[in-house]
Each structure stands twice: as structure tokens, then as C-alpha cells.
C-alpha positions in Angstrom: 73.0 -16.5 20.2 70.9 -19.5 19.3 70.8 -20.6 15.7 67.5 -19.9 13.9 67.5 -23.5 12.8 66.8 -24.5 16.4 63.4 -22.7 16.3 60.3 -24.2 14.9 57.3 -22.2 13.5 54.0 -23.7 14.7 51.0 -23.9 12.4 48.7 -20.9 12.5 46.8 -19.4 14.2 49.7 -18.0 16.3 47.4 -16.0 18.5 44.1 -17.3 19.8 41.1 -15.3 21.0 39.7 -18.2 23.0 36.6 -18.2 20.9 35.1 -21.5 19.6 31.9 -22.6 17.9 30.1 -23.2 21.2 31.0 -19.7 22.6 30.0 -18.0 19.3 26.7 -19.9 19.2 26.0 -19.1 22.8 26.5 -15.4 22.0 24.0 -15.6 19.2 21.5 -17.3 21.5 21.9 -14.5 24.0 21.5 -11.9 21.3 18.3 -13.7 20.1 16.8 -13.7 23.7 15.2 -10.2 23.5 13.4 -11.2 20.2 12.2 -14.4 21.8 11.0 -12.7 24.9 9.1 -9.9 23.0 7.6 -12.5 20.7 6.3 -14.5 23.7 4.9 -11.4 25.3 3.3 -10.1 22.1 1.9 -13.4 20.7 1.5 -15.7 23.7 2.8 -19.0 25.0 1.8 -20.8 21.8 4.5 -18.8 19.9 7.1 -19.9 22.5 6.0 -23.5 22.0 6.5 -23.2 18.2 10.1 -22.1 18.8 10.7 -24.9 21.3 9.3 -27.4 18.8 11.6 -26.0 16.1 14.7 -26.2 18.4 13.8 -29.8 19.3 13.3 -30.8 15.7 16.7 -29.3 14.7 18.6 -30.8 17.6 17.0 -34.2 17.3 17.6 -34.3 13.5 21.3 -33.5 13.9 21.8 -36.2 16.5 19.8 -38.9 14.6 21.7 -38.1 11.4 25.0 -38.5 13.3 23.7 -41.8 14.8 22.7 -43.1 11.3 26.2 -42.2 10.0 27.9 -43.6 13.1 29.3 -40.3 13.9 29.7 -38.8 17.4 26.9 -36.6 18.8 27.5 -32.9 18.5 26.7 -30.3 21.2 28.1 -27.2 19.6 24.7 -25.4 19.9 24.6 -24.7 16.1 21.4 -26.7 15.7 19.8 -24.9 18.6 20.7 -21.5 17.0 19.1 -22.7 13.7 16.0 -23.8 15.5 15.6 -20.5 17.4 16.1 -18.4 14.2 13.7 -20.5 12.1 11.2 -20.6 15.0 11.3 -16.8 15.2 10.6 -16.6 11.5 7.3 -18.6 11.8 3.8 -17.0 12.1 2.6 -17.0 15.7 -0.3 -19.3 15.0 1.4 -21.8 12.6 0.2 -25.4 13.1 2.4 -27.6 15.3 3.8 -29.6 12.4 5.3 -26.6 10.6 8.3 -26.2 12.9 8.9 -29.9 12.8 8.9 -30.0 9.0 11.0 -26.9 8.8 13.5 -28.0 11.4 14.1 -31.4 9.7 14.5 -29.7 6.3 17.0 -27.1 7.7 19.2 -29.6 9.4 19.1 -32.7 7.3 18.7 -31.3 3.8 20.5 -28.0 4.0 23.2 -28.7 6.6 24.0 -32.4 7.2 23.7 -33.7 3.6 26.4 -31.1 2.6 28.8 -32.1 5.3 27.6 -30.5 8.5 28.6 -27.3 10.3 30.4 -24.8 8.0 29.8 -26.8 4.8 26.2 -25.9 4.1 25.6 -24.1 0.8 23.1 -21.6 2.2 21.7 -20.4 5.5 19.6 -23.3 6.9 17.0 -21.1 8.5 16.5 -18.9 5.5 16.3 -21.8 3.1 13.9 -23.7 5.3 11.6 -20.6 5.5 11.6 -20.4 1.7 10.8 -24.1 1.5 7.9 -23.6 4.0 6.6 -20.6 2.0 6.5 -22.7 -1.1 5.0 -25.8 0.5 2.6 -24.1 2.9 2.0 -20.6 1.4 -1.3 -19.8 3.0 -0.2 -21.0 6.5 3.1 -19.1 6.3 1.4 -15.8 5.4 -1.3 -16.0 8.1 -0.5 -13.6 11.0 -2.2 -12.3 14.1 -1.8 -8.9 15.8 0.1 -8.3 19.0 -1.8 -8.4 22.3 0.0 -8.3 25.6 -3.2 -8.5 27.6 -4.0 -11.9 26.2 -0.9 -13.9 27.1 -2.4 -17.3 26.3 -3.8 -15.9 23.0 -6.6 -18.4 23.0 -9.1 -16.4 20.9 -7.3 -14.4 18.2 -8.1 -13.3 14.7 -5.9 -13.2 11.7 -4.6 -9.8 10.7 -2.8 -8.3 7.8 0.8 -7.0 7.9 1.9 -3.7 6.4 3.7 -5.5 3.6 0.6 -7.4 2.7 -2.2 -4.9 3.5 -0.5 -1.5 3.4 -1.6 1.3 5.8 -4.9 -0.4 6.4 -3.1 -3.0 8.5 -2.0 -0.4 10.9 -3.9 1.7 13.5 -4.6 5.3 12.6 -2.9 6.4 15.9 -0.5 4.8 18.3 0.6 6.0 21.7 -0.9 9.4 21.0 1.1 9.7 17.7 -1.2 10.3 14.7 -0.9 9.5 11.0 2.5 8.7 9.5 4.6 8.9 12.7 2.0 6.8 14.5 2.4 4.1 11.8 6.2 4.3 12.1 6.1 4.0 15.9 3.7 1.1 15.7 6.1 -0.8 13.3 9.2 0.2 15.3 7.8 -1.3 18.5 6.3 -4.3 16.7 2.7 -3.8 17.7 1.5 -5.4 14.5 1.1 -8.7 12.7 4.2 -10.6 11.6 6.5 -13.5 12.4 7.3 -14.2 16.0 10.6 -12.5 16.3 10.9 -10.0 13.5 8.5 -7.2 14.4 10.1 -5.5 17.4 13.0 -3.3 16.2 14.4 -2.4 19.7 14.7 -6.2 20.4 16.6 -6.7 17.2 18.9 -3.7 17.8 19.7 -5.0 21.3 20.8 -8.3 19.7 22.9 -6.3 17.1 24.6 -4.3 19.8 25.5 -7.4 21.8 26.9 -9.2 18.7 29.0 -6.2 17.7 30.3 -5.7 21.2 31.3 -9.4 21.3 32.8 -9.1 17.8 30.7 -12.0 16.6 29.5 -10.4 13.3 30.9 -7.9 10.9 29.0 -4.6 11.0 29.4 -4.1 7.3 26.8 -6.6 6.3 23.8 -5.2 8.3 24.8 -1.6 7.7 25.2 -1.8 4.0 22.2 -4.1 3.7 20.0 -1.5 5.3 21.6 1.4 3.4 21.0 -0.3 0.0 17.5 -1.3 0.9 16.6 2.3 1.9 18.0 3.6 -1.4 16.1 0.9 -3.4 12.9 1.8 -1.6 13.3 5.4 -2.6 13.9 4.4 -6.2 11.0 1.9 -6.4 8.4 3.8 -4.5 9.5 7.3 -5.2 8.6 8.3 -1.7 10.8 9.2 1.2 8.1 8.4 3.7 8.1 4.8 2.6 11.7 4.1 3.7 11.0 3.7 7.4 7.8 1.8 6.8 9.6 -0.7 4.6 12.7 -1.1 6.8 10.6 -1.6 10.0 8.3 -4.1 8.3 8.8 -7.8 7.7 12.1 -9.6 8.4 14.6 -7.2 6.8 16.3 -6.1 10.0 16.1 -9.5 11.6 17.5 -11.1 8.5 20.3 -8.5 8.3 21.4 -9.1 11.8 20.9 -12.9 12.4 20.8 -14.6 9.0 22.8 -12.7 6.5 25.8 -12.6 8.8 26.1 -16.4 9.1 29.8 -17.3 8.9 29.5 -20.3 6.6 27.4 -18.6 4.0 28.7 -15.0 3.9 31.9 -13.9 2.1 35.2 -14.5 3.8 36.8 -11.3 2.6 35.9 -8.0 4.2 35.0 -6.0 1.1 33.2 -8.9 -0.6 30.8 -8.6 2.2 29.9 -5.1 1.0 29.0 -6.4 -2.4 27.1 -9.2 -0.8 25.1 -6.8 1.4 24.4 -4.6 -1.6 23.0 -7.6 -3.5 20.8 -8.4 -0.5 19.3 -5.0 -0.2 18.6 -4.8 -3.9 17.0 -8.2 -4.2 14.9 -7.8 -1.0 13.3 -4.6 -2.2 12.8 -5.8 -5.8 11.1 -8.9 -4.6 8.8 -6.9 -2.3 7.9 -4.4 -5.0 7.6 -6.7 -8.1 7.4 -10.2 -6.7 4.4 -12.4 -5.9 5.3 -12.5 -2.2 5.1 -9.3 -0.1 8.3 -10.2 1.8 11.7 -11.0 0.1 14.4 -11.2 2.9 14.8 -15.0 3.1 14.7 -15.5 -0.7 17.3 -12.7 -1.1 19.6 -14.3 1.4 19.2 -17.7 -0.3 20.1 -16.2 -3.7 23.1 -14.3 -2.4 24.3 -17.3 -0.5 24.6 -19.1 -3.9 26.7 -16.1 -5.2 29.2 -16.1 -2.3 31.5 -18.8 -3.6 31.9 -16.9 -6.9 32.7 -13.7 -5.0 35.3 -15.4 -2.8 36.9 -17.2 -5.8 37.0 -14.3 -8.2 37.6 -11.2 -6.0 40.6 -11.8 -3.7 42.2 -9.3 -1.3 45.6 -7.8 -1.8 48.1 -9.9 0.1 50.8 -8.3 2.3 53.8 -7.4 0.1 52.0 -8.2 -3.2 53.3 -6.1 -6.1 52.4 -5.4 -9.7 54.5 -6.6 -12.7 56.4 -3.2 -12.5 57.4 -4.1 -8.9 55.2 -1.5 -7.2 52.8 -2.2 -4.3 49.6 -3.5 -5.8 46.8 -1.0 -5.2 43.8 -2.2 -3.1 41.2 -1.3 -5.7 38.4 -3.3 -4.1 38.9 -1.6 -0.8 38.6 2.0 -2.1 35.9 1.0 -4.6 33.6 -0.4 -1.9 34.2 2.7 0.3 33.3 5.0 -2.6 30.2 2.9 -3.4 28.9 3.2 0.2 29.6 6.9 0.3 27.9 7.4 -3.1 24.8 5.5 -1.9 24.6 7.4 1.4 24.9 10.7 -0.5 22.3 9.7 -3.1 19.9 8.5 -0.3 20.3 11.7 1.7 19.8 14.1 -1.3 17.0 12.2 -3.0 15.1 11.7 0.3 15.3 15.4 1.0 14.1 16.3 -2.5 11.2 13.8 -2.5 10.2 14.9 1.0 9.7 18.4 -0.2 8.1 17.5 -3.5 4.4 16.7 -3.5 3.3 13.4 -5.1 1.9 13.7 -8.6 -1.1 11.7 -9.8 -1.8 11.2 -13.5 -5.3 9.8 -13.2 -7.0 10.9 -10.0 -9.8 13.5 -10.6 -11.7 13.5 -7.3 -11.8 11.6 -4.1 -14.0 11.4 -1.0 -14.5 9.2 2.0 -17.8 7.6 3.1 -19.1 7.3 6.6 -18.3 3.6 6.6 -14.6 4.4 5.9 -14.5 3.4 2.2 -12.7 5.7 -0.2 -14.5 6.6 -3.4 -12.3 8.0 -6.2 -12.9 9.0 -9.8 -10.0 8.3 -12.1 -9.6 8.7 -15.8 -7.5 9.7 -18.7 -7.0 9.7 -22.5 -5.4 6.7 -24.2 -4.3 5.8 -27.7 -6.3 2.6 -28.4 -5.4 1.6 -32.0 -5.4 4.8 -34.2 -7.9 6.6 -31.9 -7.5 8.6 -28.7 -10.2 7.6 -26.3 -11.2 8.8 -22.9 -11.8 6.4 -20.1 -13.1 7.3 -16.6 -14.2 5.0 -13.7 -15.6 5.4 -10.2 -13.6 3.2 -7.8 -14.5 2.2 -4.3 -11.6 0.9 -2.1 -12.2 -0.4 1.4 -11.9 -3.2 3.8 -9.5 -4.2 6.6 -7.2 -5.4 3.8 -8.0 -2.8 1.1 -9.7 -4.2 -2.0 -11.6 -2.8 -5.0 -15.1 -3.1 -3.5 -16.8 -1.5 -6.5 -15.7 -0.5 -10.0 -18.1 1.4 -12.3 -17.5 3.1 -15.7 -18.2 6.8 -15.7 -17.2 7.3 -19.3 -16.3 4.6 -21.8 -16.3 4.8 -25.6 -18.8 2.6 -27.2 -16.5 2.1 -30.2 -13.6 -0.2 -29.3 -13.0 -2.6 -26.5 -14.7 -2.2 -23.1 -12.5 -3.0 -20.1 -13.0 -6.3 -18.4 -14.0 -5.0 -14.9 -14.3 -8.5 -13.4 -10.5 -8.8 -13.6 -10.1 -6.2 -10.9 -13.1 -6.3 -8.6 -12.4 -7.8 -5.1 -8.6 -7.7 -5.6 -5.9 -6.0 -3.5 -3.2 -3.8 -4.8 -0.6 -6.6 -4.8 -3.0 -8.9 -6.8 -3.8 -6.2 -9.3 -0.1 -5.3 -9.7 0.6 -9.0 -10.4 -1.9 -9.2 -13.3 0.2 -9.6 -16.4 -2.0 -11.4 -18.9 -4.7 -8.7 -19.6 -5.4 -9.5 -23.2 -8.4 -11.7 -22.5 -9.1 -12.4 -26.2 -5.6 -11.6 -27.5 -7.0 -8.3 -29.0 -4.6 -5.4 -29.0 -7.2 -2.9 -27.8 -8.1 -5.3 -25.0 -4.6 -5.3 -23.7 -4.2 -1.5 -23.9 -7.6 -0.9 -22.2 -7.1 -3.3 -19.4 -3.5 -2.2 -18.8 -4.7 1.4 -18.6 -7.3 0.5 -16.0 -4.8 -1.5 -14.0 -2.5 1.5 -13.8 -5.4 3.7 -12.8 -6.3 1.3 -10.0 -2.8 1.1 -8.7 -2.7 4.9 -8.5 -6.0 4.9 -6.7 -4.5 2.5 -4.0 -1.5 4.8 -3.7 -3.7 7.9 -3.4 -5.8 6.2 -0.6 -2.6 5.2 1.2 -0.6 8.5 1.0 -3.3 11.2 0.8 -6.2 9.7 2.6 -4.3 7.9 5.4 -5.5 4.5 4.2 -9.1 5.3 4.9 -10.9 4.8 8.2 -9.7 1.2 8.3 -6.0 2.3 8.1 
């Protein structure tokens, strides 16, 4: 029998799957192909050109950076993947320079300056999209609707998305489905405004299935991300019907599959990924509900990417054979805690959604509502408020209408002559998101002014919700 000393143990890994960076990136490109194809069909050849420009900018930036550093050229396809993902995150009619600026920023600033592949602090595509939103806000939030009959898309008009315009951004019926389910089907198939590759859910799911079958990504991140986001939507909107509308809108599903699962910027340990995905879901919905931008996926991914090093440093897995001070096997607390958390969230979502689905919505201020022949919604809203030491009644007639719903008219029906009169000009012509974002309502720093204007703001927000949920968004929705 040979002596054990005659054997040498090679460095790990001892078993290889045959997978490398190029193969993994090729798999991701294949998974992205359905989104790219649908985006081209829906939004025309110009959208395909934007993605191509983004890929060219990313690839050229990486090679030129290597040339400047006197490093060998790299052909691992990682820059191509970044270019495709960022390109699919752009509006279909973004100017030609937007993908060039975004591609250079993603590769040079986010990736190469930090050491290249695997050393970037955050997902390059997500970070570049946040940068473009900050630098070119109006351009990055200007969308067009889908139109397969106009492949060149020469003459198109800007259109609102569901996140920015609510139900008014959707058709009242779609493929013979009316009302709510027509809206859900429209969002599911992507027949609406949005970024090039994020609108069609079947295309994203096809990419997800391929990546899971090839074992490229961990299913925990997209699954827990979506579960947490659904529960947060239920909490923030208090509506079970809002869950599907929010999940199928914007880039949540696209980000969950193709951006949040990035190897370099997601946690190394299995159950840290659950915490990571929970944070993504919470931040995305909180930004959508209370932030100044209607979409929050890219910003949520950027924020959680910054938290990943802390998770991997502070929360470590139980090693094989690790014991406690008493000599007993160390319990895997993290493993069972994350499983319990996911089960608790799933149970809470199921029970709460069922309860809210059966429970009618309550409105504190709505007194009457009607719809005009032009499709505008006219509501009377009012209530009693403590303004100083006195209880005063305030009532207003509100007209909401337009392709992107705004307060078209606002007239007082009953206002007390004693005390502060609401500043109606603060609210006329504004959307729900703009009104919700009004925080400084004091005008002249008077207490009664703050109370009065805040009360009117709350009334108007309820009017928008009533139009959306009870009146189907009006004729424009």
C-alpha cells in the first residue's frame, strides 16, 4: 500500500463544471435575446440601434482602457452583457448620445476604475441607469407606446407609463379583456410604454427559465425579491389588486432576473442572498410609493450592492464540522431564520391579499362623483378639520382628467371665511405624484395654512385613488 506522503493534494477546485466567464456571459446573452427581440418588434429598429450603440460604447471603452493601461484586450463578453442590459433599460426614443454616455460611465467609472471584472462595487448597468436618470431626467422618463404595425416607428408620440400615469396610461380594454384584467394583461404582454426590454413579462420569464436551467443564477434572489415587493405593495397601497399592476410595471422583474443576480455584486453566501433580496423588494416599493421617481429598481439595486460587503463580512455560513464552545455542532441559525422569514412573508401575503380583496375600499372624504361626456371625473370631497382651536368644514369640487391625470379644476364648495383659505394654485394642473410630493405647504409659515393645505392635499390624493379604483381611471384610462 502506497504511503500517504507520496500523494499530493492539488489546489481547489477539485471538480470543475467546465464553466467560465465567457460561457456564463454567453448564457446571459442568450437569456436576454427574447427581451431584445420583443423590444425591437414593439418599439422599432431605432430601439435596436440604441442597444447596439450601448454595446459598442461598452466594448470600446473596455478595450481603450486596457490599451491606455497597457493591458491585454479582453474578450470575455462581460462588456457586451453590460451594454445589452443597459441598452434594454433605455427609453425607446432616447437620443443617440445617451447610450454612449451611459456605456462609457458603466465600464470606465463603475467597472474598470475599480479593477475590472468581478471587482466593481455595484452593478454597472444599474449604476449607469441611475446616473443617466440624474443627468438626463426628462429624457430618461420619456416613453412611447408599443406598435408592431409601425416597425420603423418614424412618427410616434410620447406616452405615460402605469407607474407615472396610473390607469390612465392603459387602455380600458385589451384583447377582449375589460377593466382590471385587461390592464393586467396589457402590462403582462408589455403593450404599453416603458424601457426597451422591461415591459414584456413572458420574454423576461423565458430568460429566467433558461438561466435557471443552465444554473447561471440563484433562484432565491428573484423569487424573494418578487415576494417581498408584493407584500410591500400590499402594505403601502392597501390593495390586493395593485400587486400585479406594480409587479408587471417598470423594471422590477427585469432587474430581479438580470441585474440583481450579478455575481460580483450579490452576496456570496446562500442565505445572505435572501436578506439581500428582501432589502431589494422593500426599497423598490418604498421608492415607488414615496420617492420623487415613479420607478425604484435600479436605485434599490445600487443601494443594496453597497450593503453586500457588510453582509458577507458579518454573516458567515456554518462551516462543516464547526462546533460551539460546548463541543456540540453549531446550529445553522441563518438557514432556518431565512426559511422562516420567507414562509412568514408568503403566509402574510396570502392572508392579507385575501382579506383586502374581499374588503371594499373606504374613502374618508369622497361625497359624490360623476363622469362627464368628455371623460373627465368630477368629484366633491370634504370633511371637518381642527384648525387651531376650531373645527371647520372644508369641501371642494375637483375635476380630474387628461391622458396623464391632473387636477384640471379645483373650486371651493364650502370654506370658512374665518381662518386660512387653502392655496388652490398649489394643486391645480398637477398629477397625483406631484401632489404627493408636496411637503412645504405652509406658504406663509402660518399653522392654519399648513393644516388647511395638508388637508386639501390628502383629499386630492383620495380623489385620484377613487378615480383609479372606482371609476376605472375615467374615459382616458
